[in-house]
PDB file with one MODEL, atoms N, CA, C and O in Angstrom:
MODEL        1
ATOM      1  N   MET A   1      20.614  22.300  18.280  1.00  0.00           N
ATOM      2  CA  MET A   1      20.358  21.400  19.376  1.00  0.00           C
ATOM      3  C   MET A   1      20.915  21.848  20.685  1.00  0.00           C
ATOM      4  O   MET A   1      22.135  21.879  20.847  1.00  0.00           O
ATOM      5  N   LYS A   2      20.147  22.172  21.555  1.00  0.00           N
ATOM      6  CA  LYS A   2      20.719  22.438  22.912  1.00  0.00           C
ATOM      7  C   LYS A   2      21.126  21.191  23.558  1.00  0.00           C
ATOM      8  O   LYS A   2      20.203  20.444  23.882  1.00  0.00           O
ATOM      9  N   VAL A   3      22.384  20.796  23.823  1.00  0.00           N
ATOM     10  CA  VAL A   3      22.860  19.607  24.279  1.00  0.00           C
ATOM     11  C   VAL A   3      22.776  19.787  25.804  1.00  0.00           C
ATOM     12  O   VAL A   3      23.721  20.274  26.425  1.00  0.00           O
ATOM     13  N   GLN A   4      21.661  19.397  26.394  1.00  0.00           N
ATOM     14  CA  GLN A   4      21.333  19.424  27.760  1.00  0.00           C
ATOM     15  C   GLN A   4      21.257  18.238  28.519  1.00  0.00           C
ATOM     16  O   GLN A   4      21.117  18.275  29.741  1.00  0.00           O
ATOM     17  N   LYS A   5      21.345  17.112  27.830  1.00  0.00           N
ATOM     18  CA  LYS A   5      21.216  15.776  28.478  1.00  0.00           C
ATOM     19  C   LYS A   5      22.527  15.714  29.453  1.00  0.00           C
ATOM     20  O   LYS A   5      22.394  15.499  30.658  1.00  0.00           O
ATOM     21  N   GLU A   6      23.597  15.885  28.942  1.00  0.00           N
ATOM     22  CA  GLU A   6      25.000  15.659  29.694  1.00  0.00           C
ATOM     23  C   GLU A   6      25.787  16.870  29.857  1.00  0.00           C
ATOM     24  O   GLU A   6      26.628  16.967  30.751  1.00  0.00           O
ATOM     25  N   THR A   7      25.534  17.829  28.996  1.00  0.00           N
ATOM     26  CA  THR A   7      26.257  19.149  29.164  1.00  0.00           C
ATOM     27  C   THR A   7      25.360  20.224  28.857  1.00  0.00           C
ATOM     28  O   THR A   7      24.428  20.071  28.067  1.00  0.00           O
ATOM     29  N   ASP A   8      25.612  21.362  29.477  1.00  0.00           N
ATOM     30  CA  ASP A   8      24.908  22.638  29.078  1.00  0.00           C
ATOM     31  C   ASP A   8      25.772  23.573  28.215  1.00  0.00           C
ATOM     32  O   ASP A   8      25.442  24.748  28.049  1.00  0.00           O
ATOM     33  N   LYS A   9      26.874  23.049  27.671  1.00  0.00           N
ATOM     34  CA  LYS A   9      27.918  23.843  27.050  1.00  0.00           C
ATOM     35  C   LYS A   9      27.657  24.347  25.641  1.00  0.00           C
ATOM     36  O   LYS A   9      28.136  25.392  25.201  1.00  0.00           O
ATOM     37  N   MET A  10      26.859  23.524  24.967  1.00  0.00           N
ATOM     38  CA  MET A  10      26.823  23.855  23.439  1.00  0.00           C
ATOM     39  C   MET A  10      25.376  24.158  23.010  1.00  0.00           C
ATOM     40  O   MET A  10      24.365  23.604  23.441  1.00  0.00           O
ATOM     41  N   ASP A  11      25.450  25.116  22.103  1.00  0.00           N
ATOM     42  CA  ASP A  11      24.072  25.502  21.451  1.00  0.00           C
ATOM     43  C   ASP A  11      24.277  25.053  19.908  1.00  0.00           C
ATOM     44  O   ASP A  11      25.055  25.680  19.188  1.00  0.00           O
ATOM     45  N   ILE A  12      23.581  23.998  19.458  1.00  0.00           N
ATOM     46  CA  ILE A  12      23.711  23.623  18.149  1.00  0.00           C
ATOM     47  C   ILE A  12      22.251  23.402  17.525  1.00  0.00           C
ATOM     48  O   ILE A  12      21.464  22.657  18.108  1.00  0.00           O
ATOM     49  N   LEU A  13      21.950  23.947  16.527  1.00  0.00           N
ATOM     50  CA  LEU A  13      20.544  23.723  15.909  1.00  0.00           C
ATOM     51  C   LEU A  13      20.393  22.462  15.385  1.00  0.00           C
ATOM     52  O   LEU A  13      21.246  21.951  14.659  1.00  0.00           O
ATOM     53  N   ARG A  14      19.234  21.855  15.745  1.00  0.00           N
ATOM     54  CA  ARG A  14      18.955  20.479  15.203  1.00  0.00           C
ATOM     55  C   ARG A  14      18.307  20.537  13.907  1.00  0.00           C
ATOM     56  O   ARG A  14      18.347  19.550  13.172  1.00  0.00           O
ATOM     57  N   ASN A  15      17.613  21.781  13.499  1.00  0.00           N
ATOM     58  CA  ASN A  15      17.042  21.878  12.248  1.00  0.00           C
ATOM     59  C   ASN A  15      17.342  23.098  11.573  1.00  0.00           C
ATOM     60  O   ASN A  15      16.531  24.024  11.559  1.00  0.00           O
ATOM     61  N   PRO A  16      18.621  23.170  10.929  1.00  0.00           N
ATOM     62  CA  PRO A  16      19.092  24.294  10.146  1.00  0.00           C
ATOM     63  C   PRO A  16      18.265  24.487   9.030  1.00  0.00           C
ATOM     64  O   PRO A  16      17.609  23.519   8.647  1.00  0.00           O
ATOM     65  N   THR A  17      18.158  25.719   8.346  1.00  0.00           N
ATOM     66  CA  THR A  17      17.187  25.966   7.290  1.00  0.00           C
ATOM     67  C   THR A  17      17.990  26.177   5.967  1.00  0.00           C
ATOM     68  O   THR A  17      17.377  26.494   4.948  1.00  0.00           O
ATOM     69  N   SER A  18      19.410  26.002   5.953  1.00  0.00           N
ATOM     70  CA  SER A  18      20.098  26.009   4.693  1.00  0.00           C
ATOM     71  C   SER A  18      21.333  25.110   4.625  1.00  0.00           C
ATOM     72  O   SER A  18      21.823  24.646   5.655  1.00  0.00           O
ATOM     73  N   VAL A  19      21.758  24.902   3.597  1.00  0.00           N
ATOM     74  CA  VAL A  19      23.036  23.967   3.576  1.00  0.00           C
ATOM     75  C   VAL A  19      24.174  24.685   4.340  1.00  0.00           C
ATOM     76  O   VAL A  19      24.965  24.066   5.052  1.00  0.00           O
ATOM     77  N   LYS A  20      24.216  26.134   4.139  1.00  0.00           N
ATOM     78  CA  LYS A  20      25.471  26.777   4.820  1.00  0.00           C
ATOM     79  C   LYS A  20      25.266  26.820   6.283  1.00  0.00           C
ATOM     80  O   LYS A  20      26.230  26.765   7.047  1.00  0.00           O
ATOM     81  N   THR A  21      23.958  26.924   6.732  1.00  0.00           N
ATOM     82  CA  THR A  21      23.712  26.798   8.256  1.00  0.00           C
ATOM     83  C   THR A  21      24.066  25.502   8.808  1.00  0.00           C
ATOM     84  O   THR A  21      24.627  25.363   9.895  1.00  0.00           O
ATOM     85  N   LEU A  22      23.679  24.428   7.926  1.00  0.00           N
ATOM     86  CA  LEU A  22      23.995  23.066   8.397  1.00  0.00           C
ATOM     87  C   LEU A  22      25.499  22.830   8.409  1.00  0.00           C
ATOM     88  O   LEU A  22      25.999  22.068   9.236  1.00  0.00           O
ATOM     89  N   ALA A  23      26.239  23.487   7.485  1.00  0.00           N
ATOM     90  CA  ALA A  23      27.667  23.412   7.515  1.00  0.00           C
ATOM     91  C   ALA A  23      28.280  24.076   8.788  1.00  0.00           C
ATOM     92  O   ALA A  23      29.191  23.549   9.426  1.00  0.00           O
ATOM     93  N   ARG A  24      27.733  25.222   9.094  1.00  0.00           N
ATOM     94  CA  ARG A  24      28.261  25.912  10.377  1.00  0.00           C
ATOM     95  C   ARG A  24      27.865  25.132  11.569  1.00  0.00           C
ATOM     96  O   ARG A  24      28.602  25.195  12.553  1.00  0.00           O
ATOM     97  N   GLN A  25      26.825  24.425  11.610  1.00  0.00           N
ATOM     98  CA  GLN A  25      26.490  23.656  12.822  1.00  0.00           C
ATOM     99  C   GLN A  25      27.205  22.280  12.811  1.00  0.00           C
ATOM    100  O   GLN A  25      27.381  21.716  13.890  1.00  0.00           O
ATOM    101  N   LEU A  26      27.606  21.734  11.717  1.00  0.00           N
ATOM    102  CA  LEU A  26      28.639  20.619  11.647  1.00  0.00           C
ATOM    103  C   LEU A  26      30.036  21.006  12.132  1.00  0.00           C
ATOM    104  O   LEU A  26      30.704  20.221  12.805  1.00  0.00           O
ATOM    105  N   ILE A  27      30.451  22.160  11.804  1.00  0.00           N
ATOM    106  CA  ILE A  27      31.810  22.663  12.234  1.00  0.00           C
ATOM    107  C   ILE A  27      31.672  22.828  13.778  1.00  0.00           C
ATOM    108  O   ILE A  27      32.500  22.306  14.524  1.00  0.00           O
ATOM    109  N   ALA A  28      30.608  23.567  14.263  1.00  0.00           N
ATOM    110  CA  ALA A  28      30.533  23.821  15.719  1.00  0.00           C
ATOM    111  C   ALA A  28      30.667  22.406  16.375  1.00  0.00           C
ATOM    112  O   ALA A  28      31.569  22.176  17.180  1.00  0.00           O
ATOM    113  N   ALA A  29      29.719  21.438  15.998  1.00  0.00           N
ATOM    114  CA  ALA A  29      29.663  20.022  16.542  1.00  0.00           C
ATOM    115  C   ALA A  29      30.827  19.248  16.618  1.00  0.00           C
ATOM    116  O   ALA A  29      31.173  18.615  17.615  1.00  0.00           O
ATOM    117  N   CYS A  30      31.465  19.309  15.487  1.00  0.00           N
ATOM    118  CA  CYS A  30      32.905  18.517  15.307  1.00  0.00           C
ATOM    119  C   CYS A  30      33.975  19.230  16.341  1.00  0.00           C
ATOM    120  O   CYS A  30      34.694  18.611  17.126  1.00  0.00           O
ATOM    121  N   ASP A  31      33.933  20.494  16.196  1.00  0.00           N
ATOM    122  CA  ASP A  31      34.947  21.217  17.048  1.00  0.00           C
ATOM    123  C   ASP A  31      34.713  21.063  18.510  1.00  0.00           C
ATOM    124  O   ASP A  31      35.672  20.967  19.275  1.00  0.00           O
ATOM    125  N   ALA A  32      33.424  21.034  18.956  1.00  0.00           N
ATOM    126  CA  ALA A  32      33.035  20.803  20.355  1.00  0.00           C
ATOM    127  C   ALA A  32      33.445  19.235  20.742  1.00  0.00           C
ATOM    128  O   ALA A  32      33.946  18.972  21.835  1.00  0.00           O
ATOM    129  N   TYR A  33      33.199  18.303  19.810  1.00  0.00           N
ATOM    130  CA  TYR A  33      33.634  17.057  20.065  1.00  0.00           C
ATOM    131  C   TYR A  33      35.143  16.945  20.144  1.00  0.00           C
ATOM    132  O   TYR A  33      35.620  16.208  21.007  1.00  0.00           O
ATOM    133  N   LEU A  34      35.955  17.629  19.297  1.00  0.00           N
ATOM    134  CA  LEU A  34      37.422  17.526  19.427  1.00  0.00           C
ATOM    135  C   LEU A  34      37.954  18.177  20.566  1.00  0.00           C
ATOM    136  O   LEU A  34      39.061  17.841  20.986  1.00  0.00           O
ATOM    137  N   SER A  35      37.283  19.086  21.124  1.00  0.00           N
ATOM    138  CA  SER A  35      37.662  19.853  22.411  1.00  0.00           C
ATOM    139  C   SER A  35      36.981  19.371  23.624  1.00  0.00           C
ATOM    140  O   SER A  35      36.898  20.058  24.642  1.00  0.00           O
ATOM    141  N   PHE A  36      36.493  18.181  23.508  1.00  0.00           N
ATOM    142  CA  PHE A  36      35.886  17.337  24.532  1.00  0.00           C
ATOM    143  C   PHE A  36      34.705  18.102  25.249  1.00  0.00           C
ATOM    144  O   PHE A  36      34.484  17.942  26.450  1.00  0.00           O
ATOM    145  N   ASN A  37      34.029  18.864  24.523  1.00  0.00           N
ATOM    146  CA  ASN A  37      32.766  19.468  25.119  1.00  0.00           C
ATOM    147  C   ASN A  37      31.538  18.682  24.690  1.00  0.00           C
ATOM    148  O   ASN A  37      30.449  18.903  25.220  1.00  0.00           O
ATOM    149  N   LEU A  38      31.687  17.819  23.794  1.00  0.00           N
ATOM    150  CA  LEU A  38      30.590  17.044  23.235  1.00  0.00           C
ATOM    151  C   LEU A  38      31.085  15.562  23.292  1.00  0.00           C
ATOM    152  O   LEU A  38      32.232  15.296  22.934  1.00  0.00           O
ATOM    153  N   THR A  39      30.208  14.572  23.751  1.00  0.00           N
ATOM    154  CA  THR A  39      30.632  13.145  23.763  1.00  0.00           C
ATOM    155  C   THR A  39      30.517  12.666  22.330  1.00  0.00           C
ATOM    156  O   THR A  39      29.940  13.354  21.488  1.00  0.00           O
ATOM    157  N   GLU A  40      31.064  11.487  22.045  1.00  0.00           N
ATOM    158  CA  GLU A  40      30.817  11.036  20.837  1.00  0.00           C
ATOM    159  C   GLU A  40      29.367  10.428  20.553  1.00  0.00           C
ATOM    160  O   GLU A  40      28.853  10.401  19.434  1.00  0.00           O
ATOM    161  N   LYS A  41      28.779   9.941  21.730  1.00  0.00           N
ATOM    162  CA  LYS A  41      27.314   9.660  21.566  1.00  0.00           C
ATOM    163  C   LYS A  41      26.446  10.814  21.166  1.00  0.00           C
ATOM    164  O   LYS A  41      25.509  10.713  20.374  1.00  0.00           O
ATOM    165  N   GLN A  42      26.815  11.906  21.759  1.00  0.00           N
ATOM    166  CA  GLN A  42      25.853  13.203  21.468  1.00  0.00           C
ATOM    167  C   GLN A  42      26.153  13.470  19.977  1.00  0.00           C
ATOM    168  O   GLN A  42      25.203  13.646  19.214  1.00  0.00           O
ATOM    169  N   LEU A  43      27.443  13.511  19.512  1.00  0.00           N
ATOM    170  CA  LEU A  43      27.801  13.891  18.157  1.00  0.00           C
ATOM    171  C   LEU A  43      27.120  12.961  17.150  1.00  0.00           C
ATOM    172  O   LEU A  43      26.579  13.356  16.117  1.00  0.00           O
ATOM    173  N   LYS A  44      27.201  11.664  17.557  1.00  0.00           N
ATOM    174  CA  LYS A  44      26.589  10.626  16.503  1.00  0.00           C
ATOM    175  C   LYS A  44      25.179  10.923  16.585  1.00  0.00           C
ATOM    176  O   LYS A  44      24.583  11.001  15.510  1.00  0.00           O
ATOM    177  N   GLU A  45      24.508  11.110  17.690  1.00  0.00           N
ATOM    178  CA  GLU A  45      22.982  11.390  17.715  1.00  0.00           C
ATOM    179  C   GLU A  45      22.678  12.574  16.870  1.00  0.00           C
ATOM    180  O   GLU A  45      21.683  12.562  16.145  1.00  0.00           O
ATOM    181  N   LEU A  46      23.522  13.650  16.925  1.00  0.00           N
ATOM    182  CA  LEU A  46      23.203  14.931  16.099  1.00  0.00           C
ATOM    183  C   LEU A  46      23.263  14.535  14.572  1.00  0.00           C
ATOM    184  O   LEU A  46      22.376  14.842  13.775  1.00  0.00           O
ATOM    185  N   LEU A  47      24.439  13.797  14.233  1.00  0.00           N
ATOM    186  CA  LEU A  47      24.714  13.455  12.955  1.00  0.00           C
ATOM    187  C   LEU A  47      23.698  12.412  12.219  1.00  0.00           C
ATOM    188  O   LEU A  47      23.543  12.411  10.998  1.00  0.00           O
ATOM    189  N   LEU A  48      23.085  11.605  13.028  1.00  0.00           N
ATOM    190  CA  LEU A  48      22.123  10.589  12.581  1.00  0.00           C
ATOM    191  C   LEU A  48      20.816  11.430  12.463  1.00  0.00           C
ATOM    192  O   LEU A  48      20.009  11.097  11.594  1.00  0.00           O
ATOM    193  N   HIS A  49      20.567  12.408  13.204  1.00  0.00           N
ATOM    194  CA  HIS A  49      19.393  13.210  13.067  1.00  0.00           C
ATOM    195  C   HIS A  49      19.499  14.124  11.655  1.00  0.00           C
ATOM    196  O   HIS A  49      18.593  14.171  10.823  1.00  0.00           O
ATOM    197  N   TYR A  50      20.638  14.761  11.559  1.00  0.00           N
ATOM    198  CA  TYR A  50      20.872  15.470  10.270  1.00  0.00           C
ATOM    199  C   TYR A  50      20.763  14.421   9.054  1.00  0.00           C
ATOM    200  O   TYR A  50      20.088  14.731   8.072  1.00  0.00           O
ATOM    201  N   ALA A  51      21.317  13.386   9.104  1.00  0.00           N
ATOM    202  CA  ALA A  51      21.195  12.400   8.119  1.00  0.00           C
ATOM    203  C   ALA A  51      19.917  11.936   7.764  1.00  0.00           C
ATOM    204  O   ALA A  51      19.615  11.824   6.575  1.00  0.00           O
ATOM    205  N   SER A  52      19.130  11.653   8.671  1.00  0.00           N
ATOM    206  CA  SER A  52      17.729  11.208   8.451  1.00  0.00           C
ATOM    207  C   SER A  52      16.800  12.298   8.144  1.00  0.00           C
ATOM    208  O   SER A  52      15.909  12.084   7.321  1.00  0.00           O
ATOM    209  N   HIS A  53      16.912  13.529   8.752  1.00  0.00           N
ATOM    210  CA  HIS A  53      15.857  14.564   8.682  1.00  0.00           C
ATOM    211  C   HIS A  53      16.321  15.529   7.732  1.00  0.00           C
ATOM    212  O   HIS A  53      15.451  16.267   7.271  1.00  0.00           O
ATOM    213  N   HIS A  54      17.610  15.705   7.298  1.00  0.00           N
ATOM    214  CA  HIS A  54      18.025  16.824   6.535  1.00  0.00           C
ATOM    215  C   HIS A  54      18.933  16.229   5.328  1.00  0.00           C
ATOM    216  O   HIS A  54      19.760  16.935   4.753  1.00  0.00           O
ATOM    217  N   SER A  55      18.749  15.123   5.056  1.00  0.00           N
ATOM    218  CA  SER A  55      19.543  14.351   3.966  1.00  0.00           C
ATOM    219  C   SER A  55      19.783  15.164   2.681  1.00  0.00           C
ATOM    220  O   SER A  55      20.845  15.064   2.068  1.00  0.00           O
ATOM    221  N   GLY A  56      18.762  15.986   2.274  1.00  0.00           N
ATOM    222  CA  GLY A  56      18.807  16.780   1.081  1.00  0.00           C
ATOM    223  C   GLY A  56      19.835  17.799   1.116  1.00  0.00           C
ATOM    224  O   GLY A  56      20.399  18.176   0.089  1.00  0.00           O
ATOM    225  N   LYS A  57      20.128  18.312   2.405  1.00  0.00           N
ATOM    226  CA  LYS A  57      21.113  19.400   2.556  1.00  0.00           C
ATOM    227  C   LYS A  57      22.565  18.657   2.906  1.00  0.00           C
ATOM    228  O   LYS A  57      23.643  19.206   2.679  1.00  0.00           O
ATOM    229  N   LEU A  58      22.455  17.545   3.395  1.00  0.00           N
ATOM    230  CA  LEU A  58      23.797  16.870   3.790  1.00  0.00           C
ATOM    231  C   LEU A  58      24.397  16.099   2.616  1.00  0.00           C
ATOM    232  O   LEU A  58      25.594  16.176   2.341  1.00  0.00           O
ATOM    233  N   PHE A  59      23.607  15.423   1.998  1.00  0.00           N
ATOM    234  CA  PHE A  59      24.008  14.601   0.933  1.00  0.00           C
ATOM    235  C   PHE A  59      23.699  15.095  -0.434  1.00  0.00           C
ATOM    236  O   PHE A  59      22.802  15.925  -0.581  1.00  0.00           O
ATOM    237  N   THR A  60      24.431  14.609  -1.521  1.00  0.00           N
ATOM    238  CA  THR A  60      23.905  14.668  -2.869  1.00  0.00           C
ATOM    239  C   THR A  60      22.949  13.553  -3.210  1.00  0.00           C
ATOM    240  O   THR A  60      23.303  12.378  -3.111  1.00  0.00           O
ATOM    241  N   LEU A  61      21.746  13.903  -3.610  1.00  0.00           N
ATOM    242  CA  LEU A  61      20.866  12.779  -3.866  1.00  0.00           C
ATOM    243  C   LEU A  61      20.659  12.269  -5.237  1.00  0.00           C
ATOM    244  O   LEU A  61      20.079  11.201  -5.434  1.00  0.00           O
ATOM    245  N   SER A  62      21.143  13.045  -6.237  1.00  0.00           N
ATOM    246  CA  SER A  62      21.126  12.749  -7.569  1.00  0.00           C
ATOM    247  C   SER A  62      22.456  12.878  -8.247  1.00  0.00           C
ATOM    248  O   SER A  62      23.429  13.409  -7.710  1.00  0.00           O
ATOM    249  N   GLY A  63      22.452  12.367  -9.451  1.00  0.00           N
ATOM    250  CA  GLY A  63      23.741  12.469 -10.334  1.00  0.00           C
ATOM    251  C   GLY A  63      24.731  11.366 -10.059  1.00  0.00           C
ATOM    252  O   GLY A  63      24.458  10.334  -9.446  1.00  0.00           O
ATOM    253  N   LYS A  64      25.796  11.648 -10.521  1.00  0.00           N
ATOM    254  CA  LYS A  64      26.993  10.701 -10.599  1.00  0.00           C
ATOM    255  C   LYS A  64      27.493  10.335  -9.100  1.00  0.00           C
ATOM    256  O   LYS A  64      27.839   9.183  -8.837  1.00  0.00           O
ATOM    257  N   SER A  65      27.514  11.299  -8.194  1.00  0.00           N
ATOM    258  CA  SER A  65      28.011  10.953  -6.961  1.00  0.00           C
ATOM    259  C   SER A  65      27.012  10.954  -6.045  1.00  0.00           C
ATOM    260  O   SER A  65      27.216  11.532  -4.977  1.00  0.00           O
ATOM    261  N   SER A  66      25.891  10.381  -6.264  1.00  0.00           N
ATOM    262  CA  SER A  66      24.660  10.192  -5.331  1.00  0.00           C
ATOM    263  C   SER A  66      25.091   9.487  -4.112  1.00  0.00           C
ATOM    264  O   SER A  66      25.760   8.453  -4.111  1.00  0.00           O
ATOM    265  N   GLY A  67      24.641  10.148  -3.020  1.00  0.00           N
ATOM    266  CA  GLY A  67      24.964   9.368  -1.780  1.00  0.00           C
ATOM    267  C   GLY A  67      26.161  10.028  -0.982  1.00  0.00           C
ATOM    268  O   GLY A  67      26.339   9.793   0.213  1.00  0.00           O
ATOM    269  N   SER A  68      26.901  10.798  -1.660  1.00  0.00           N
ATOM    270  CA  SER A  68      28.011  11.428  -1.093  1.00  0.00           C
ATOM    271  C   SER A  68      27.739  12.711  -0.420  1.00  0.00           C
ATOM    272  O   SER A  68      26.580  13.127  -0.420  1.00  0.00           O
ATOM    273  N   PHE A  69      28.650  13.367   0.139  1.00  0.00           N
ATOM    274  CA  PHE A  69      28.312  14.781   0.851  1.00  0.00           C
ATOM    275  C   PHE A  69      27.936  15.824  -0.172  1.00  0.00           C
ATOM    276  O   PHE A  69      28.417  15.766  -1.304  1.00  0.00           O
ATOM    277  N   ASN A  70      27.158  16.706   0.155  1.00  0.00           N
ATOM    278  CA  ASN A  70      26.901  17.924  -0.675  1.00  0.00           C
ATOM    279  C   ASN A  70      28.267  18.598  -0.871  1.00  0.00           C
ATOM    280  O   ASN A  70      29.113  18.680   0.020  1.00  0.00           O
ATOM    281  N   PRO A  71      28.400  19.059  -2.084  1.00  0.00           N
ATOM    282  CA  PRO A  71      29.834  19.749  -2.359  1.00  0.00           C
ATOM    283  C   PRO A  71      29.915  20.871  -1.523  1.00  0.00           C
ATOM    284  O   PRO A  71      31.048  21.105  -1.102  1.00  0.00           O
ATOM    285  N   THR A  72      28.913  21.716  -1.127  1.00  0.00           N
ATOM    286  CA  THR A  72      28.954  22.808  -0.289  1.00  0.00           C
ATOM    287  C   THR A  72      29.348  22.440   0.981  1.00  0.00           C
ATOM    288  O   THR A  72      30.212  23.123   1.531  1.00  0.00           O
ATOM    289  N   ILE A  73      28.858  21.453   1.566  1.00  0.00           N
ATOM    290  CA  ILE A  73      29.273  20.877   2.831  1.00  0.00           C
ATOM    291  C   ILE A  73      30.739  20.443   2.922  1.00  0.00           C
ATOM    292  O   ILE A  73      31.405  20.726   3.918  1.00  0.00           O
ATOM    293  N   ILE A  74      31.269  19.727   1.844  1.00  0.00           N
ATOM    294  CA  ILE A  74      32.631  19.514   1.799  1.00  0.00           C
ATOM    295  C   ILE A  74      33.557  20.633   1.819  1.00  0.00           C
ATOM    296  O   ILE A  74      34.549  20.644   2.548  1.00  0.00           O
ATOM    297  N   ASN A  75      33.226  21.632   0.979  1.00  0.00           N
ATOM    298  CA  ASN A  75      34.008  22.916   0.771  1.00  0.00           C
ATOM    299  C   ASN A  75      33.971  23.665   2.121  1.00  0.00           C
ATOM    300  O   ASN A  75      34.961  24.285   2.510  1.00  0.00           O
ATOM    301  N   ARG A  76      32.855  23.607   2.819  1.00  0.00           N
ATOM    302  CA  ARG A  76      32.810  24.569   4.073  1.00  0.00           C
ATOM    303  C   ARG A  76      33.393  23.848   5.326  1.00  0.00           C
ATOM    304  O   ARG A  76      33.893  24.504   6.240  1.00  0.00           O
ATOM    305  N   ILE A  77      33.326  22.596   5.352  1.00  0.00           N
ATOM    306  CA  ILE A  77      33.666  21.931   6.787  1.00  0.00           C
ATOM    307  C   ILE A  77      35.196  21.353   6.574  1.00  0.00           C
ATOM    308  O   ILE A  77      35.902  21.192   7.570  1.00  0.00           O
ATOM    309  N   GLY A  78      35.634  21.081   5.417  1.00  0.00           N
ATOM    310  CA  GLY A  78      36.999  20.452   5.285  1.00  0.00           C
ATOM    311  C   GLY A  78      37.087  19.003   5.307  1.00  0.00           C
ATOM    312  O   GLY A  78      36.165  18.306   5.729  1.00  0.00           O
ATOM    313  N   LYS A  79      38.274  18.499   4.821  1.00  0.00           N
ATOM    314  CA  LYS A  79      38.434  17.106   4.745  1.00  0.00           C
ATOM    315  C   LYS A  79      38.383  16.371   5.968  1.00  0.00           C
ATOM    316  O   LYS A  79      37.760  15.311   6.037  1.00  0.00           O
ATOM    317  N   LYS A  80      39.074  16.924   7.060  1.00  0.00           N
ATOM    318  CA  LYS A  80      39.194  16.198   8.348  1.00  0.00           C
ATOM    319  C   LYS A  80      37.837  16.041   9.006  1.00  0.00           C
ATOM    320  O   LYS A  80      37.491  14.954   9.468  1.00  0.00           O
ATOM    321  N   ARG A  81      37.068  17.112   9.052  1.00  0.00           N
ATOM    322  CA  ARG A  81      35.742  16.945   9.599  1.00  0.00           C
ATOM    323  C   ARG A  81      34.869  16.002   8.854  1.00  0.00           C
ATOM    324  O   ARG A  81      34.065  15.274   9.437  1.00  0.00           O
ATOM    325  N   CYS A  82      35.033  16.016   7.506  1.00  0.00           N
ATOM    326  CA  CYS A  82      34.141  15.091   6.621  1.00  0.00           C
ATOM    327  C   CYS A  82      34.684  13.731   7.002  1.00  0.00           C
ATOM    328  O   CYS A  82      33.824  12.875   7.213  1.00  0.00           O
ATOM    329  N   GLY A  83      35.964  13.369   7.131  1.00  0.00           N
ATOM    330  CA  GLY A  83      36.386  12.169   7.576  1.00  0.00           C
ATOM    331  C   GLY A  83      35.748  11.654   9.002  1.00  0.00           C
ATOM    332  O   GLY A  83      35.360  10.504   9.208  1.00  0.00           O
ATOM    333  N   LEU A  84      35.720  12.670   9.883  1.00  0.00           N
ATOM    334  CA  LEU A  84      35.153  12.294  11.184  1.00  0.00           C
ATOM    335  C   LEU A  84      33.605  11.936  10.901  1.00  0.00           C
ATOM    336  O   LEU A  84      33.109  10.910  11.367  1.00  0.00           O
ATOM    337  N   ILE A  85      32.934  12.770  10.176  1.00  0.00           N
ATOM    338  CA  ILE A  85      31.523  12.534  10.005  1.00  0.00           C
ATOM    339  C   ILE A  85      31.266  11.114   9.281  1.00  0.00           C
ATOM    340  O   ILE A  85      30.403  10.341   9.696  1.00  0.00           O
ATOM    341  N   GLN A  86      31.956  10.876   8.337  1.00  0.00           N
ATOM    342  CA  GLN A  86      31.910   9.675   7.601  1.00  0.00           C
ATOM    343  C   GLN A  86      32.149   8.504   8.458  1.00  0.00           C
ATOM    344  O   GLN A  86      31.458   7.493   8.337  1.00  0.00           O
ATOM    345  N   LEU A  87      33.165   8.604   9.377  1.00  0.00           N
ATOM    346  CA  LEU A  87      33.438   7.494  10.319  1.00  0.00           C
ATOM    347  C   LEU A  87      32.211   7.198  11.365  1.00  0.00           C
ATOM    348  O   LEU A  87      31.905   6.060  11.722  1.00  0.00           O
ATOM    349  N   LEU A  88      31.551   8.403  11.804  1.00  0.00           N
ATOM    350  CA  LEU A  88      30.519   8.276  12.645  1.00  0.00           C
ATOM    351  C   LEU A  88      29.181   7.892  12.088  1.00  0.00           C
ATOM    352  O   LEU A  88      28.274   7.456  12.797  1.00  0.00           O
ATOM    353  N   LEU A  89      29.089   8.077  10.747  1.00  0.00           N
ATOM    354  CA  LEU A  89      27.873   7.758   9.986  1.00  0.00           C
ATOM    355  C   LEU A  89      28.029   6.420   9.142  1.00  0.00           C
ATOM    356  O   LEU A  89      27.265   6.173   8.208  1.00  0.00           O
ATOM    357  N   GLU A  90      29.014   5.608   9.503  1.00  0.00           N
ATOM    358  CA  GLU A  90      29.293   4.402   8.639  1.00  0.00           C
ATOM    359  C   GLU A  90      28.057   3.487   8.659  1.00  0.00           C
ATOM    360  O   GLU A  90      27.741   2.914   7.615  1.00  0.00           O
ATOM    361  N   GLU A  91      27.373   3.322   9.724  1.00  0.00           N
ATOM    362  CA  GLU A  91      26.207   2.315   9.772  1.00  0.00           C
ATOM    363  C   GLU A  91      24.919   3.052   9.183  1.00  0.00           C
ATOM    364  O   GLU A  91      23.864   2.423   9.101  1.00  0.00           O
ATOM    365  N   PHE A  92      24.993   4.250   8.815  1.00  0.00           N
ATOM    366  CA  PHE A  92      23.761   4.926   8.308  1.00  0.00           C
ATOM    367  C   PHE A  92      23.513   4.543   7.056  1.00  0.00           C
ATOM    368  O   PHE A  92      24.459   4.451   6.274  1.00  0.00           O
ATOM    369  N   GLN A  93      22.214   4.252   6.643  1.00  0.00           N
ATOM    370  CA  GLN A  93      21.773   3.861   5.439  1.00  0.00           C
ATOM    371  C   GLN A  93      20.370   4.751   5.150  1.00  0.00           C
ATOM    372  O   GLN A  93      19.361   4.684   5.851  1.00  0.00           O
ATOM    373  N   MET A  94      20.532   5.584   3.981  1.00  0.00           N
ATOM    374  CA  MET A  94      19.461   6.350   3.633  1.00  0.00           C
ATOM    375  C   MET A  94      18.264   5.691   3.290  1.00  0.00           C
ATOM    376  O   MET A  94      18.372   4.659   2.628  1.00  0.00           O
ATOM    377  N   LYS A  95      17.071   6.115   3.632  1.00  0.00           N
ATOM    378  CA  LYS A  95      15.790   5.386   3.320  1.00  0.00           C
ATOM    379  C   LYS A  95      15.485   5.799   1.767  1.00  0.00           C
ATOM    380  O   LYS A  95      15.803   6.874   1.259  1.00  0.00           O
ATOM    381  N   MET A  96      14.837   4.779   1.150  1.00  0.00           N
ATOM    382  CA  MET A  96      14.356   5.021  -0.312  1.00  0.00           C
ATOM    383  C   MET A  96      12.944   5.625  -0.154  1.00  0.00           C
ATOM    384  O   MET A  96      12.088   5.209   0.627  1.00  0.00           O
ATOM    385  N   ILE A  97      12.827   6.607  -0.956  1.00  0.00           N
ATOM    386  CA  ILE A  97      11.419   7.186  -0.865  1.00  0.00           C
ATOM    387  C   ILE A  97      10.604   6.633  -2.012  1.00  0.00           C
ATOM    388  O   ILE A  97       9.425   6.961  -2.146  1.00  0.00           O
TER     389      ILE A  97
ENDMDL
END
């Protein structure tokens, strides 16, 4: 996603093609937010886009821990970024297909 609404500083893909690419984009977005280059509103908008359009990459959709983050995402982005993302996605509810 090129964040051009309020700032021209970040280049973040809105539609990553793999789980690892999504993890890299989440790291970039969280780091940009923590360094004040991305607003909370922009980060939340991006996270909601990922959660609604790329839920298969972001979340574990089957098994015992259904609805939690994909293990690859957790391993790649770390606990603190996972906590930030969970906080911003508190109100998000996945659609049942």
